C-alpha positions in Angstrom: 58.3 -75.7 -44.6 54.8 -76.2 -43.4 52.2 -73.7 -43.9 48.5 -73.6 -42.7 45.9 -72.9 -45.5 42.5 -71.9 -44.9 40.9 -74.2 -47.6 37.5 -73.0 -47.6 35.0 -70.8 -45.7 33.8 -72.6 -42.5 34.7 -73.9 -39.0 38.3 -74.7 -37.7 38.3 -77.9 -39.7 38.8 -75.9 -42.8 42.5 -75.5 -41.8 44.9 -77.8 -43.4 48.7 -78.1 -42.9 50.6 -78.5 -46.2 54.3 -79.4 -46.6 55.9 -77.1 -49.4 59.4 -76.3 -50.6 61.2 -73.5 -48.6 60.9 -70.1 -50.3 63.9 -68.2 -51.4 63.9 -64.5 -50.7 63.5 -62.2 -53.4 65.5 -58.8 -53.9 64.9 -56.7 -50.6 63.4 -59.6 -48.7 64.5 -61.5 -45.6 63.7 -65.0 -44.8 62.9 -66.3 -41.2 62.9 -69.7 -39.7 59.7 -69.0 -37.5 59.5 -70.1 -33.9 56.1 -68.6 -33.3 53.2 -67.0 -35.0 50.5 -64.8 -33.6 46.7 -66.0 -33.8 44.2 -63.3 -33.9 40.4 -62.8 -34.2 41.1 -61.4 -37.8 42.4 -64.8 -38.9 39.0 -66.4 -37.6 37.0 -63.7 -39.5 38.8 -64.6 -42.7 38.2 -68.3 -42.2 34.5 -67.9 -41.8 34.3 -65.4 -44.8 33.7 -62.1 -43.0 36.9 -60.1 -43.1 36.6 -57.5 -45.9 39.9 -57.1 -47.9 41.1 -60.7 -47.3 42.6 -62.5 -50.4 40.5 -65.2 -51.9 40.3 -68.6 -50.4 42.3 -70.9 -50.3 45.0 -68.7 -48.5 47.5 -68.6 -45.7 46.5 -66.2 -42.9 48.8 -64.6 -40.1 49.9 -61.1 -39.5 53.0 -61.7 -37.1 55.9 -64.0 -36.7 59.3 -64.2 -34.6 62.2 -66.4 -35.3 65.6 -66.3 -36.8 66.9 -64.8 -39.9 68.4 -67.5 -42.2 68.7 -66.0 -45.5 68.8 -62.5 -47.2 67.7 -61.4 -50.6 69.9 -59.1 -52.8 70.0 -55.8 -51.1 68.7 -56.7 -47.8 70.6 -55.4 -44.8 73.6 -57.7 -44.1 73.3 -57.0 -40.3 70.0 -59.0 -40.3 71.8 -62.3 -40.8 71.5 -64.7 -38.1 69.6 -62.2 -35.8 66.5 -63.2 -34.0 63.6 -61.0 -35.1 59.9 -60.5 -35.4 58.2 -59.4 -38.6 55.0 -58.2 -40.0 53.2 -60.3 -42.5 50.4 -58.9 -44.7 49.0 -62.5 -44.5 51.1 -65.7 -44.9 52.3 -65.8 -41.3 51.0 -69.3 -40.4 54.2 -70.9 -41.7 57.5 -72.1 -40.2 59.4 -70.3 -42.9 58.4 -67.0 -44.3 59.9 -64.3 -46.7 59.0 -60.7 -45.8 60.4 -57.2 -46.8 63.4 -56.1 -44.9 61.5 -53.1 -43.6 59.0 -55.3 -41.9 61.6 -57.0 -39.8 62.7 -55.8 -36.4 65.7 -57.1 -34.4 64.7 -58.3 -31.0 66.4 -57.2 -27.7 67.9 -59.9 -25.7 65.3 -59.5 -23.1 62.5 -60.5 -25.2 62.1 -64.0 -26.4 60.7 -65.2 -29.7 57.6 -66.3 -28.2 56.9 -63.1 -26.6 57.9 -61.2 -29.7 55.1 -63.1 -31.9 52.7 -61.8 -29.4 53.5 -58.1 -29.6 52.7 -56.6 -33.1 49.0 -57.0 -33.6 48.0 -56.7 -29.8 50.3 -54.0 -28.5 50.0 -52.1 -31.7 46.2 -52.0 -31.6 46.5 -51.0 -28.0 49.0 -48.4 -28.7 47.0 -46.8 -31.3 44.1 -46.7 -29.2 45.7 -45.4 -25.9 48.7 -43.5 -27.0 47.5 -42.1 -30.3 43.8 -41.6 -30.6 42.6 -41.6 -26.9 45.5 -41.1 -24.6 44.8 -41.9 -21.1 46.4 -39.8 -18.5 47.1 -40.0 -14.8 43.9 -40.1 -12.7 41.9 -41.2 -16.0 39.5 -44.3 -15.9 39.8 -46.6 -18.7 37.3 -49.4 -19.3 38.7 -52.3 -21.3 36.2 -54.7 -22.6 37.5 -58.3 -23.3 40.4 -57.5 -20.8 41.5 -61.1 -20.4 42.3 -61.3 -24.2 45.4 -60.4 -26.3 44.5 -56.8 -26.9 42.9 -56.5 -23.5 45.9 -57.5 -21.6 48.1 -55.2 -23.7 45.7 -52.2 -23.2 45.6 -52.9 -19.5 49.6 -52.7 -19.2 49.5 -49.5 -21.4 46.8 -47.8 -19.5 48.3 -48.6 -16.1 51.7 -47.5 -17.4 50.1 -44.1 -18.1 48.9 -43.8 -14.5 45.3 -44.5 -15.5 42.8 -46.5 -13.5 41.6 -49.7 -15.3 38.1 -51.3 -15.1 37.5 -54.3 -17.3 35.0 -56.9 -18.5 35.4 -60.8 -19.1 33.8 -64.0 -18.1 33.5 -64.3 -14.5 36.0 -67.2 -14.3 38.8 -64.7 -15.2 38.0 -61.8 -12.8 40.3 -63.0 -10.1 43.0 -63.4 -12.6 42.3 -60.0 -13.9 42.5 -58.4 -10.5 46.0 -59.7 -9.7 46.9 -57.8 -12.9 45.7 -54.5 -11.7 42.0 -54.4 -13.0 40.1 -52.7 -10.1 36.7 -53.5 -11.3 35.7 -56.6 -13.1 32.4 -56.8 -14.9 30.6 -59.9 -16.7 31.2 -59.4 -20.2 27.8 -61.3 -20.9 25.7 -59.1 -18.8 24.0 -55.9 -19.9 23.3 -53.0 -17.7 27.0 -52.3 -16.6 26.9 -48.6 -17.2 25.4 -48.1 -13.6 28.3 -50.1 -12.0 30.9 -48.0 -14.1 29.2 -44.8 -12.8 29.2 -45.9 -9.3 32.7 -46.8 -9.3 33.7 -43.5 -10.8 31.8 -41.3 -8.4 28.9 -40.9 -11.0 31.3 -39.4 -13.5 31.9 -42.2 -15.9 35.0 -43.5 -17.8 37.2 -41.3 -19.6 38.2 -44.0 -22.3 36.1 -47.1 -23.2 37.7 -49.8 -25.5 34.8 -51.8 -27.0 35.5 -54.7 -29.4 32.0 -56.2 -29.6 30.0 -53.8 -31.7 26.2 -54.3 -32.0 24.1 -53.5 -28.9 27.1 -53.2 -26.6 28.1 -49.8 -28.3 25.1 -48.3 -26.6 26.1 -49.4 -23.1 29.7 -48.3 -23.6 28.7 -45.0 -24.8 26.6 -44.6 -21.7 29.5 -45.4 -19.6 31.4 -42.1 -20.9 32.3 -39.1 -18.7 32.1 -35.8 -20.2 34.9 -35.5 -22.8 35.1 -39.3 -22.8 36.1 -41.3 -25.9 34.7 -44.6 -27.0 37.0 -46.6 -29.2 35.6 -49.4 -31.3 37.7 -52.2 -32.5 37.2 -55.7 -33.9 34.1 -57.4 -34.8 34.0 -60.2 -32.2 30.3 -60.5 -32.1 30.2 -61.8 -35.6 32.7 -64.7 -35.2 30.2 -67.3 -34.0 31.2 -70.9 -34.0 28.7 -71.6 -36.5 30.2 -69.1 -38.9 26.7 -67.9 -39.9 26.6 -65.0 -42.6 23.6 -63.7 -40.5 25.9 -62.9 -37.6 27.3 -59.7 -38.8 23.8 -58.7 -40.1 22.4 -59.2 -36.6 25.5 -57.4 -35.1 25.0 -54.4 -37.5 21.4 -54.2 -36.8 22.2 -53.7 -33.2 24.4 -50.7 -33.7 23.0 -47.5 -32.4 23.4 -45.4 -35.5 21.2 -42.6 -34.4 22.8 -42.3 -30.9 26.1 -41.3 -32.4 25.1 -38.7 -34.9 27.1 -35.6 -34.8 24.5 -33.3 -33.1 24.4 -35.8 -30.2 28.2 -36.0 -30.0 28.4 -32.4 -29.8 25.7 -32.1 -27.1 27.3 -34.9 -25.0 30.7 -33.6 -25.3 32.1 -37.2 -26.3 33.9 -38.8 -29.0 33.5 -42.1 -31.0 36.3 -43.5 -33.0 37.4 -46.7 -34.7 40.6 -48.6 -35.0 41.5 -51.2 -37.6 45.4 -51.9 -37.6 45.0 -53.9 -40.8 44.2 -50.7 -42.7 47.4 -49.2 -41.6 49.9 -51.8 -43.0 50.7 -49.5 -45.9 51.7 -46.6 -43.6 54.9 -48.6 -42.8 56.9 -45.7 -41.4 54.2 -44.8 -38.7 53.5 -48.2 -37.5 57.1 -49.3 -37.6 57.8 -46.3 -35.3 55.3 -47.5 -32.8 56.6 -51.0 -33.1 60.2 -49.8 -32.0 58.8 -47.9 -29.1 56.9 -51.1 -27.8 59.9 -53.2 -28.3 61.9 -50.6 -26.2 59.2 -50.9 -23.4 59.3 -54.7 -23.6 63.3 -54.7 -23.5 63.1 -52.5 -20.3 60.4 -54.7 -18.6 57.6 -52.0 -18.6 55.3 -54.1 -20.7 55.2 -57.8 -21.3 52.8 -59.8 -23.4 50.7 -62.3 -21.6 51.2 -65.8 -23.3 48.0 -68.1 -22.7 49.1 -71.0 -24.6 50.9 -72.5 -27.8 49.8 -74.9 -30.4 51.9 -76.6 -33.2 51.1 -75.5 -36.7 49.2 -78.9 -37.3 46.9 -78.0 -34.4 45.8 -74.7 -35.8 42.4 -75.8 -35.8 42.5 -76.1 -32.0 44.1 -72.7 -31.6 41.0 -71.2 -33.6 38.5 -73.1 -31.5 40.0 -72.0 -28.1 40.0 -68.3 -29.4 36.4 -68.6 -30.7 35.2 -70.0 -27.3 37.2 -67.3 -25.6 39.1 -69.7 -23.4 42.3 -67.9 -23.6 43.8 -65.3 -21.0 46.2 -63.4 -23.2 47.8 -64.5 -26.5 47.6 -67.9 -28.5 50.5 -68.7 -30.5 51.3 -71.2 -33.3 54.7 -72.6 -32.9 57.2 -74.8 -34.9 57.8 -78.3 -33.6 61.5 -77.3 -33.0 60.3 -74.4 -30.7 57.9 -76.6 -29.0 60.7 -79.3 -28.4 62.8 -76.6 -26.7 60.3 -76.1 -23.9 61.2 -72.6 -23.4 58.1 -70.8 -24.9 56.9 -69.7 -21.4 53.4 -71.1 -21.8 51.8 -74.5 -22.2 51.8 -76.3 -25.4 48.3 -77.6 -26.7 45.4 -78.0 -24.4 47.5 -79.1 -21.3 47.0 -77.3 -18.2 49.9 -75.3 -16.9 50.8 -71.8 -15.3 50.4 -68.9 -17.7 53.2 -66.3 -17.8 
């Protein structure tokens, strides 16, 4: 098997591919031959040493994989043998063979490819928690999605539109036409401040009912100003701290920009607004709840009601290039790591490596 290790804190060059013996599943575990693994900002944060609760380095990152079950540990359900499936990994997913508890494995519907499946758990579960559980958007509501072209952003856009909400979004200007084609009505420049006035103008002066904000820092103040009465601001991610230089000062600068006094209880009461936070990684131990969400998302994907947007895939040996693309915000949708066998089949539905090609 091949696994990608974060060898030390630093830039993408600290990722190293190592060949190791295939693991044997322990009692209650399932082994998968992995076609694809998801790449997430949390992986970048671990690499630069800014993710709380991550294992000590060196370690293998990765939260989500999809492939084919090829071995069962004692007591694992026999019906999983030979099935295409996705699996949650509490780290360790950057590998072309993984062993995981059987309860973290979900058989795939025929309509969902393994590449699409690897793009579902982190992004769609995060979006689901925000828009279906904590800040549900209804018909006629306005949802502002920051980072709308990313993995979580494209998932959130689909879920909000499915509920009948109107979607506004921010991204770099080069992605605006692409977002409009996917139903984002108003596109904002994610690097420019002062967007609250545009949001209010687009909503007849009322503001947005839900704002999804991954950047923290000074952007929180602007997003809060976008809220309508009874509006909800949902904070997720820590993207501002993931600089290419990996400076430990980045999170301090980000935290220094948080408007702590703005969001005090008295202000929230007076404004009739809510502020909440989402960190899917803190819910991995709540397996029954998260598994229920995952099964509902898979059912929607099987019915064609949602579909992950795949930007491109990189072979496991090119994980450093995948991290670089994510940190530089070059992606439109999800970035994956894939096995050599999956790349050779040519059925991933997205370009492999840095080559140009149409995105699904």
